[in-house]
C-alpha positions, 0 to 999 in steps of 0.5 A: 352787680346791681344789688338794690339798684337795677342794671339794664342792658340795651344792645342793638345794631348801629342806628337801631334806635337803642340810644333813643329807647335808653333815653326814654327808659331813663326818663321813666325811671327818673319820673318814678324815683325823682333822681338826677339823670346822668348821661355818660358819653364815651364818644370822642369827636375823632372824625366828622361822622363821630362829631355828627353823631355826638351832636345828634345825641346832644340835640336829642337829649336837649329836645327830650324835655328831660334834664340830663347832667352830661359827663364826657368820660371816654375811659376810667368810669369809676370816678363817676360813682363818687358823685351819684346818689341812690336815686340817680339814673345813669345812662352809659352810651356806649360800652363799645365806644368805652371799650374802643377807647381803652383798646387804643389809649396806648398804641399797641397795648391790645397786643399784650397777651394779658390785655384782654383779661385785664381790660375786661376785669377793669371795665366790669369793676368800673361798671359795678362801682357805678351800678352800686351807687345808682338807682338804675344803671342803663348800659347801651352797647352795639351788637357787633358780634353777629358778623363773621370775625375776620382773621384780623387779630385786633378785630378778633381780640376786640370781639372776644372782649366785647362778647365777654363783657356783654355776657357778664353784664347780662348775667347780672342785669335785671333787664336786657333788651335788643333793639331792632329797627326801633323796636325794643325786644325784652330778652331778660326781665319781667314786663312792668306796667 
């Protein structure tokens, strides 16, 4: 998926510190390659909790000392690839939100038997387009698959697609991390100094 660029996958539970780790990592890549930092925010302010999370992430980026170009892209990520240069560092936060937005873009579309396969292919293709244009593409995702999946068809379908996306991304990734309690654990790749 990445070619000359690097693909980095970071997952972890809710509030595990994965976004903060991803931002620090992006800053290190930016310092190394002098590219522009791009932050792709997939979240939409749908309720008070989400509004607070978005505000907290915006404040974290503002106080980080890094210069981010923020893109609000809840769906259809491929348009971003047209503005990137080969030294740019892109951070997508987060894949689970992007998938959620795709699931609920049209009411009930997820019930279509072809939807899971079609949406997984669409998202993977869009991720590839971005990865091919950037020096590093960091994808953050929630680790929601450790819990038992209920008999709810929607939850099962969502978990299935998310699991497929995680596996496809990690297969192509140069680095994969799991963040637990603020501690990043390298799952794939080699440590560099």
